[in-house]
N, C-alpha and C positions, 0 to 999 in steps of 0.2 A: 937706713933710709930707703934703699932699693927694695929691701924686703917688704917694707910697708907698702910700697907702690905695687909690688907684685901681688900682695894679698888683696889690695883694693881691686886690682884688675880681675883677679880670680873671683872675687865676690860679685863684681858687676856681671861677669860672664854667667855665673850661676843664676843670678837674678833674672837675666834675660831669658834663659831656657826655662826657668821656673814659671815665668808668665806664659810662655808658649805652651808648657805642659798643662797649665790650668785651663787655657783656652781649648786645648784638645780634649781635655776631660769633660768640659762643659758641652762641647759639641757632641761628644759621644753619648753623654747622658740625655741630650735633647734629640738625638737622632731617632727616627721611627723604627719600630721593631720590624726587622726583616724576617718575614715568615719563611723565606727560602732557606735562611740559615738556621732557623729554629728547629728544635727537635720535633715540632708538630708535623712538619712535612716529612721528616724522616721516619716518624712513628705515628702514622694516622691511626684513628680508632677503627678497629676491624675485629670481627669475631675471631676468637681463637679456634684452634683445631677441635677442641672439645665441643664448642658451640655448633660447628658445622655438623658434627656427628649427631648431636641432639636433633638438629633440624631434619637430617636425613632419616633418623629413626621415627620422628613424628610423621613424615611423609609416608614412610613405609607402613606405619600403623594405620594411617587414614586410608591408603589404597587397600590394605588388607581388610579393613572394616567394610569398605565399599564392595569388594568382591564377595565377602561373606553375606552382605545384605542382598546382593543380586542373586546369589545361590539360594538363599532362603526363600526369596520371592519366587524363583523358578520352582523350587521344591514344593512350596505351598500351592502354586497354580497346578502343578502336576497332580498333587494329591486331590485337589478339588475336581480336576478333570476325570481322574480315575473314579472318584466317588460318584460323580454325576453319571458316568457311563454305567457303573454298577447299578445305581438306582434305576436308571432307564431300562437296562437290559433285564434286570431281575424282577422289577416291580411294575414299572409303567408299561413296558412292552407286552408282557404277558396279559395285563389287564386289557390293553387295547386289542390284542389278538382275540382274547376271550369274548370281548364285546362284539368284535366283528364276526366271530364265529356264531355267536348267539343271534346276531342280526341275520346272518346268512341262513341259519337253521329256521328262524322265524319266517323268512321269505320263502324258503323251500316248503315249509309246512303250509303257508298261505297258498302257495302255488298248487300244492297237492290237494288242498281243500277245494280250491277253485276247479281243478281238474275233476275231482270227485263229483262236485256239484254239477259241473257241465255234463259229465257222463250220466249222472242220474237224470238230469233234464233230458238228455238225448234219449236215454232208455224210456223215460216216460213218454216222450214224443213218439218214439217208435211203437210203444205199447198202445198209445192212443190211435196211431195210424192202423195198427193191426186190428184193434177193436172196431175202428171205423170200417176197415176193409171187411172184417167178419160180418158186421151188421149189414154192409152193402151186399155181401154174398148171400146173406139170408134173404134179403129182399129180392135179389136176382133169382135165387133158387125158387122162391115162391112164384115169381113171375113166369119162369121157364116151365115149372111144373104145371102151372095153369095152362100155359100155351101148348106145350109139346108133350108133357107127360114124362115119367121116369124112363121109360124104355128108349125114348128118343135121345135123352141126355147121354146115354152110354155110347152112342155112336157119333155124337156131334162134338166138334172142337172149334168153338166159336173164335178163339184168338189164334188158332193154328200154331200152337206152341208144342204140339206133340202129346198133350194130355187132353183127355175127353172132358167135357164139361161136368160129367157125372163125377169123375175122379177129383177134379179140382174142387168141386163143391162139397162132396161128401167124404172124400178121403183126406185131402190136403188143406182144405180151407182157403185155397187161393182163388183169385178172381178169374173166372173163365173167359172174360172179355179183355184181360190185360196179360200180355206175354210175360212181363216181369212184374209180379205183384209187389215185391218189396223194393224194387228200383235199385238193386245193387249191381246191375250190369250183366246178370246171368238170368236166362229165362227160367220159368218155373220148371220146365221139363229138365233142363240141365242140372238144376240144383237137386231135383228129386232122383232122376234116373242116372246121372253121371257122377256128380260130386258128393251128394249126400248132405249138402248144407241145408240150412233152414230157409225155405222159400218165403217165409213170413218175417225173417230177420235179416236185414241187409249186412249185418256184421255178426256172423255166427260166433266168432271167438271174442267179441267185444274188445278188440284192440284198436278201435277207432279207424280201422281201414275196412272199406267195403269188400265183400267176398269177391266180387268181380275184379277189383283192383289187385287184390292179393294174387289171384290165380294168373291173371295176365302178366303180372310182374314176377311170377315164379315163386311165390311164397305160399306157405301153408295157411288155408283159411280156417283151420281148426285150432291153431295155436302158433307157437314160435317156430322159426326155422323155414327152410325151403319146402317146396312142394314134395309131398310124399304120396305117390300114386297108390300105395297100398291102403291108404285111408279112404280112397274114393269108392263109391258104390259100384262103378263099372269101369275098370281100368282099360279095357279094350275100347270102349266107346270114347274114353278120354284120349287115348293114343290116336284113335281114328280122327277125332274132331280137332285135337290140338297137338299135331305132330311137332310143331315148332317149340312148344313148351317141353316136350319129352326130350328133344335135342338139348335144350338149355340145361 
């Protein structure tokens, strides 16, 4: 009898704890998932070591490609610059210089032609003046001969330049009434008796400088260079009349 009571009590006790176990199991099944305790927080999704290495290799490849591209661009620009300089220095520059030289030569030729033309015009003017002077001398000669006669001309010096009218008219063709027939700054007497220059040509050596200008400046009226007294008709008269030029 006591044994049956004891079994009944044990069974009741088991039943009580069985109900509590069921309740606990239900609560556990209904409880929300705790992410803190789950493996998701412990093992988050992250790239592995191999993945990082692949990313680093891709970055290195990209940077290497950029550097190569920059280098190629610089190299191409350098080649273009060198080519442009070569074309300019070897082709364009010589053409420009040759064109400039041709223009300079043309200008020089034009200037020379202008100088030649001007010299020809001056010579023609001088010749015209000489012809006019000669014709005037002829007229004067006729008038003097009619008035005075040839004998008187040999002793008369109308312009008082040191030459008789007879010599100026018959020997040198100069004007007996003008001291400096050609207007070069030297008297007819000086040109004939001292220097030996042409009394009818103001520029004996045709260098565009008058005979008087050249002698006063210390230059040779017969050509290039300085005065050379050995070329003059009378050195002693030159030294006597122009001592300052001898000192020069």
